N, C-alpha and C positions, 0 to 999 in steps of 0.2 A: 083662684086662677091659678096657672100651672107652673112649672118651674120653666124659665127662660131656655130655651136651646143653645147649646156654646157655637160659637160660628164656624162654619168646618174648617179643618187645620188639624196639626200633628198637636196632641197631650201628650203627658203622662199616663200608662192604663190605667186606666180606673178601677182596673182590679188590682191594682197594687204590685205586677209582676213588672222585673225591670225592662226600660226600655220605654217606647210610644207609638202610641194606635193612631191612627188618623179617623177623624170624625168628619164624616159627608154632608152632617148636618142633620141627616136623621138615623143614622145608624152607625156604629163604631165598625171597623173593618177588622178583620182578623188579627191577630198579634202578626208583627214579622219578624220575620226568623235571625235569629243573632246572626250579627256577620261573620262572615267566616273568613279565617284570615290564612292572609294569602300564602300558599304553600312556596319554599324558596328552592322546590327541586328544581326549575325554571334556570337559578342563577347557576347550581353544581353544573348542569348538562353543559352551559356556555361555558361556563370556566376548563370542563371537560375538552370540550373542542379546541380551545384557545391553547388546551397542556399539550394537545398531543402534540400536533406538530412541531412547537417550541422541543420539546422532549425526541420529536425525530430530530429535527434539524440538530438538535446539542448534539446526539449520538453519530451522526452523520459529519459530521466538525469534527470530534472527536477522533472518528475513524479515518478522516479524511487526516487529521495532526498527525497521526501514529503510523498510515502512509508515509507520508513527506517525512519527517524524522526519519524511519526506517530505508528512506529512498533516499537523503542522505546520508545515513549512516556505511548503505553499501557503495555510496561512490566512493566517501571518504577511505571507507578501510582498504577496498580495490583497486584505488585509481590515484594514486600519487601519492597516499600519505607519507609523511615526514618520519613516520616510525615502521620501516620495514617488518614482515614477519621473520624474515631469514634473508639468506644469504645465496648465492648460487651454491649449489650439493648437499645444502641444505633442504631437511623437508618442512615443508608446510601445510598448512591443512584449512579446506574450505568445505563445509559442509561431509560430504560423505568420500569427497576424495583428499590424497595426500599426494603433494606436486614433491617432485626435489627437478629444480633448474636448473643444467648443469652446461648449460653455454648460452651464450646471447651474442651473435656477432652474423658478422657478413655472410654471403653465399660462398662457401668453399671455394676457392679456385680450380680445385679438382673435380669438381661436381660434373658431371656431362649428361645428367637425367635431362627430361624435355620440361623446364623450367618459365613460364608465363614471363616476356621480358616488363621490366619492371618500367612502373612510371618516372619512380625517382631509385631507389636503391633497396635491394633487398636486406632487411635483416631475421635473422633466422633464430627464433629462439627452442632450443631441443630441451624436452621435459619428460620427467617418466609420471604417467598418473596412474596410482594404483586405487581400486575401491574398501577404504577400509571401514566400509557399512555396513549392512547386514542386511541390506535388499541390492538386485540389479540398479543401476544409473547409471544415464547415458552421457559422454562425454560430449563437448560440442565446442569443438573449435573456435566461430564464431564468438564465442564468450571470453575468451581469453584477450588482455589486450598489451599495448605496448607503449608504456609510457618517458616522454624525455624530460630533459631535465626543467622545462619551463611547465610541467602539470599536463601536456597535453594528451592523449591516449589514442591509441589506433588501432582500428581492428583490423583483424588477419585475411590474408587475401586468401580464399577458402578454393580457387580454383590452383593456384603452387600448392597449397598444403595436399589436391588430389595426387599432384603428381611429384609432388614429395616424398608422399607416403603410400602411395599406389593407392589410395583410399577410394571407392566409389560413392562415398557418401559421408555426406557432413558431419553424422552421426555415428558416435562409437557406443554399442553397448555393452558396458563390463559387467560380472557378476561380482559378487563379494568377493574379496582376496584375489584377484585380476590384476594387473599393471601393463602397460604398453606405456611404449615410448617413443613420441613420434616429434614431428619437429612442426614448430606454426612459423610461417612465415607476414613477414609484416612488411608494406613497399611503403619507405617514406621519404620522403624529401631528404635529397642528397644535405649531407654536413646536420645530420639529424643527433644530439647529444642524445644516449640512452641511460633512463635514471633507474628504471625498473619496471618488472615484468608484471601484470597484476591478473593471476586467478581465480577464477569462480566454477565453483560445483551446477550454477546453474546463474539463468540470465537475473536473474530474483535476487541470489546470495552475494555476502556483503563482501568477499573474496577474500585474498590472501596476496602478502605483496614480497616479492623478494627485490632486492637489491642489486644491482647492477653493479661492478666497480670500472 
């Protein structure tokens, strides 16, 4: 009598090879291939997808923080700082410009030129601006500020600046070594107590402050 065949099922490989083979009741199936180790490449791809936005966000946040710090520095440096850079008739610098403020006061009574009527009162800052850089630079009247004792800032009146300086533009282009003397008029409320004048090479520069006695 022949040997009894095993029941269908998984058995150790009869050839002695590692692993198992399936017996269907009549014959053995071919050896099952060894299990393939799952690749971890997908894990690195997911981590990379997550990391890129995080890095970009972190970089943007850093730039924003730097920009905010720069803006704060610009505001403090040229906008009412408790430590001015100089006084009247003393040269101060910001960027490519050297500023010398010679006078800050009301519109002279002897002025007979065409000046717009002030809503409050005129305060005129007379300054000499020199390009001390190595490249041409444009002087913008509207970048300058008047600061009162409460720390409030006032912008120039460009229309009055045209009338006082016979300019037809808000921008004065200056080559290296050249200087201009200009009057920068500010329309402020009556009784304003002036503390300082803030001069700026550009709208984004740190600024230089001249104390007004």
